[in-house]
VOVEX-213732 format. One line per 8 residues: number of its first residue (from 1); their letters; for each residue z negated, y negated, x negated of N, C-alpha, C. Coordinates in pm, whole numbers, plus 32768, in hexadecimal, padded with zeros to 4 digits. Atoms other than C-alpha are relative to their C-alpha. Example, Ala and Ser with C-alpha at 12.3 -4.5 7.8 and 13.67 -1.06 7.14 Angstrom:
VOVEX-213732
1) as) 8000 8077 7FA7 7CF4 81C2 7B32 8000 7F88 7FA6  8006 8077 8052 7D36 806A 7AA9 7FB7 7F93 804D
***
This chain:
VOVEX-213732
1) mrrnyala) 8004 803A 8085 5B15 CDFE 40DA 8053 8054 7F9D  7FB3 7FA9 805B 5BA1 CF2D 4023 8096 7FF6 801C  7F73 800C 7FDD 5CE8 CF07 40E0 803C 7F84 7FBE  7FD0 807B 8041 5D0A CDA3 405C 8014 8015 7F6A  7FF3 7FE2 808F 5CCC CE1A 3EF9 8076 805C 7FE5  7F8F 7FA2 8010 5DC7 CF36 3F26 8085 7FB6 800B  7F86 804E 7FF0 5ED1 CE46 3FA4 8018 7FA5 7F88  7FF4 8057 8075 5E8C CD52 3E89 8029 8051 7F85
9) tlvllave) 7FDC 7FA9 8070 5EA6 CE72 3D91 8095 801F 8002  7F71 7FDF 7FF5 5FFE CED7 3E12 8058 7F87 7FE2  7FB2 807A 8018 607E CD70 3E10 7FFD 7FDC 7F6C  800C 8022 808E 5FF8 CD2C 3CB3 804A 8063 7FA7  7FB8 7F9C 804F 6087 CE73 3C30 8096 7FE4 8004  7F72 8021 7FF5 61DE CE14 3CB4 8022 7F83 7FAE  7FEB 807A 804E 61BF CCB9 3C18 7FFF 8020 7F6B  800A 7FDC 808E 6155 CD4E 3ACA 807C 804C 7FD0
17) ffialkvh) 7F87 7FB8 8027 627A CE40 3AC2 8078 7FA3 7FFB  7F92 8061 8001 6369 CD27 3B1C 7FFA 7FAC 7F81  8010 8051 8079 62DD CC4F 3A04 8026 8050 7F84  7FE7 7FAF 8077 62E9 CD6B 3909 8094 8023 7FED  7F76 7FD3 800A 644D CDD1 395A 8068 7F91 8005  7F9A 8067 7FE7 64FA CC8A 39B7 7FE5 7F78 7FC0  8020 8085 8035 6442 CB5F 391F 7FF3 8009 7F68  8000 7FFD 8093 6483 CB19 37B0 7FEF 7F73 7FCA
25) dqfvrplv) 8019 8088 802E 63E7 C9C8 376B 7F86 7FFE 7FA5  8073 800E 805A 62CB C941 3697 7F80 7FD9 8047  8078 8026 7FB7 61D5 C8ED 37AD 7FD9 8067 806A  8022 7FA7 7F90 61E5 C9C6 38E6 7FE3 808D 7FCF  8012 7F75 802A 6213 CB16 3841 7F85 8013 7FA7  8071 7FE3 8057 6118 CAFA 3725 7F79 7FCC 8032  807F 803B 7FDA 6010 CA1F 37C8 7FDB 801B 8092  801D 7FEC 7F72 6024 CA29 3943 7FF7 8095 8020
33) gdalvvvl) 8002 7F70 7FE8 6076 CB9C 3946 7F81 8041 7FCF  807B 7FC6 8037 5F4C CBEE 386A 7F84 7FD1 804A  8072 802E 7FAF 5E5F CB17 3935 7FFD 804B 8085  7FF8 7FB9 7F80 5EDA CBBE 3A75 7FD8 8093 7FF4  8020 7F72 800D 5EA6 CD1A 39E7 7F6B 801A 8011  8090 7FF0 7FEC 5D2D CCE7 39E1 7FE0 7FF9 8095  8013 800A 7F6F 5D3B CC7C 3B4E 8033 807E 8045  7FC9 7F83 7FC9 5E15 CDAC 3B9B 7F9D 8073 7FEF
41) iycglqti) 8061 7F95 801A 5D1C CE99 3AFA 7F85 7FED 8058  8074 8020 7FAC 5C00 CDEB 3BB0 8018 8029 8091  7FE1 7FDF 7F74 5CA8 CE0D 3D04 800B 8097 8013  7FF2 7F6F 7FF7 5D01 CF77 3CC1 7F7A 8047 7FFE  8083 7FC0 8008 5BA1 CFD4 3C5D 7FA8 7FDE 8079  804D 8026 7F8A 5B07 CF11 3D7D 802E 804E 807B  7FCE 7FAE 7F92 5BE6 CFD6 3E6B 7FB4 8084 8006  8040 7F7C 8008 5B3C D114 3DF6 7F68 7FF6 8002
49) flkppkrm) 8091 8000 8017 59DB D0B1 3D8E 7FB2 7F93 8048  8040 8072 7FBD 5989 CF60 3E34 7F75 7FE1 7FC6  807A 8023 8049 5885 CEEF 3D36 7FED 7F68 7FFF  8016 8092 800A 57E7 CD96 3D03 806B 7FBE 7FA8  7F8F 8040 8046 58F8 CCA3 3C92 7FE5 7FE0 7F6D  801B 8023 808C 584C CC2E 3B52 800B 807A 7FA6  8001 7F84 8050 5819 CD8F 3AD3 808E 803A 7FF5  7F7A 7FC6 8002 5974 CE09 3B35 805E 7FAA 7FAD
57) alicllfa) 7FAA 8059 804F 5A1B CCD7 3A9C 7FEA 8017 7F6B  801E 7FE8 808D 596B CD15 3951 8038 8088 7FD3  7FC9 7F7C 8020 59CC CE86 3956 8097 7FF5 7FEA  7F6F 800F 8009 5B38 CE23 398D 8028 7FB3 7F82  7FE6 804C 807B 5B2F CD24 3873 7FF1 805A 7F86  8018 7FA8 8073 5A9D CE21 3780 806B 806D 7FF8  7F95 7F9C 7FFE 5B9E CF25 37EC 8081 7FC5 7FC7  7F87 8042 8032 5CBA CE2F 37AC 7FF7 7FEA 7F69
65) fcietlqa) 8014 8011 8091 5C27 CDDD 3655 8014 8085 7FB7  7FF3 7F7C 803E 5C17 CF51 3608 8093 802A 7FF7  7F71 7FDD 8000 5D83 CF8C 366B 804C 7FAC 7F9A  7FBD 8057 8061 5DF3 CE60 359D 7FE4 802D 7F71  8025 7FD0 8085 5D37 CEE4 3470 804D 8081 7FDF  7FB2 7F86 8015 5DE0 D037 349B 8093 7FE1 7FE4  7F76 8029 801A 5F2F CF83 349F 8016 7FDD 7F6E  7FF5 8023 808D 5EE8 CF0B 333F 8020 807B 7FAB
73) fdfakylg) 7FE7 7F82 8047 5EFB D078 32D5 8072 804F 803E  7F90 7FC1 7FBA 6029 D0C7 33B4 7FD8 8085 803E  8036 7F88 7FC1 5F5A D1C2 3473 8060 803A 8069  7FA2 7FD3 7F99 6063 D1D3 3584 8066 8062 7FC6  7FA0 7FA5 8040 614E D27C 348D 7FC9 808E 7FFB  803D 7F7B 8006 605A D39C 3469 7FFC 8044 8088  7FFE 7FC9 7F78 6063 D3C6 35E3 808E 801C 8031  7F75 7FE7 7FDB 61DE D3DE 35E4 8041 7F8E 804C
81) adqhrwls) 7FCB 8072 7FB5 621A D284 3674 808A 7FD6 7FCF  7F7C 8025 8032 634A D254 3595 806F 804E 8047  7F9F 7FB0 7FB6 63F8 D35F 3668 7FFE 7FE4 8097  800F 801D 7F72 6385 D2D9 37BA 7FE8 7F6A 8011  8008 8092 7FF7 63CC D16A 3801 7F8E 7FD2 805A  806A 8027 7FA2 62DA D159 3929 7F77 8007 7FBD  807F 7FF4 8046 61BF D1CE 3847 7FF1 7F90 7F99  8002 8071 805D 621B D0C9 3743 7FDB 7F7F 8048
89) vllgrtfs) 801E 8078 7FB1 6211 CFBD 3851 7F6D 8001 8029  8089 7FF5 7FCF 60C6 D03A 38D7 7F99 7FE8 7F92  8061 800A 806E 6013 D053 3787 8017 7F88 7FA6  7FE0 806B 805C 60C3 CF3F 36CE 8015 8039 7F75  7FE2 7FCC 8085 6148 CF6B 3570 7FF0 7F96 7F94  8003 806C 8061 6115 CE19 34CA 7F76 7FC1 7FFA  8082 803D 8014 5FCC CDA0 343D 8010 7F6B 7FE5  8003 808F 801B 5F7E CC2C 3440 7F72 7FCC 8014
97) wsdylayt) 8086 803A 7FF5 5E3D CB70 33FF 7FF5 7FA6 807A  8004 805D 7F8F 5E9B CA75 350E 7FEA 804A 8085  8017 7FB3 7F85 5E88 CB8D 3610 7F6C 8002 8025  8090 8004 7FE3 5D0E CB8B 35EF 7FDB 7F82 804D  8017 807E 7FB8 5D10 CA21 3660 8037 800A 808F  7FC6 7FF1 7F7B 5DF8 CA73 3784 7FA8 8059 8058  805A 7FA9 7FB3 5D11 CB8F 37F1 7F83 7FB5 802A  8077 8050 7FE0 5BEC CAA0 37E4 801E 7F9E 8072
105) vgyaairl) 7FD7 8058 7F91 5CAB C9AF 38C7 8001 804E 8083  8001 7FAC 7F89 5CDF CACB 39BF 7F73 801E 802F  808E 7FE8 7FE2 5B6D CB1D 39AD 7FC2 7F84 8040  8036 807D 7FCA 5B16 C9AF 39EA 8033 7FE7 808E  7FC9 8012 7F79 5BFF C9A6 3B19 7FB7 8059 8065  804B 7FA6 7FA7 5B4C CAD2 3BAE 7F75 7FC6 801B  8088 8036 7FF1 59F7 CA38 3B70 8000 7F82 8057  7FFA 807A 7FB0 5A5E C8E9 3C05 801F 801E 8092
113) ssr) 7FDB 7FE0 7F77 5AF5 C98C 3D38 7F95 8050 8048  8067 7FAD 7FC0 59C5 CA68 3D78 7F7C 7FB6 8014  807C 804E 7FEB 58C8 C94E 3D94 7FE6 7FEB 8091
***
């Protein structure tokens, strides 16, 4: 089971980096990418901790909400992300209210798939 989560984590991470670096549209990058990030975090954490899906999905949603809120204050700049592109990609640098909705869609996808 952990191996499946680990593989999914690696695939999703590659997809996320591709989206962040190469896709510049108004749907995939801002919405699909943000929904997938919750699934990515979920798979990554399940690889390590393997907790009940409902609980882990909620933890991942709240984590994504927290990171998005920090983006509103450009927290990544304080970590030096403006000098390291990979860190900017990883943390994100742009706050958007619609991201909260995208994260919720990712959460819902996890919940629906874990029934």
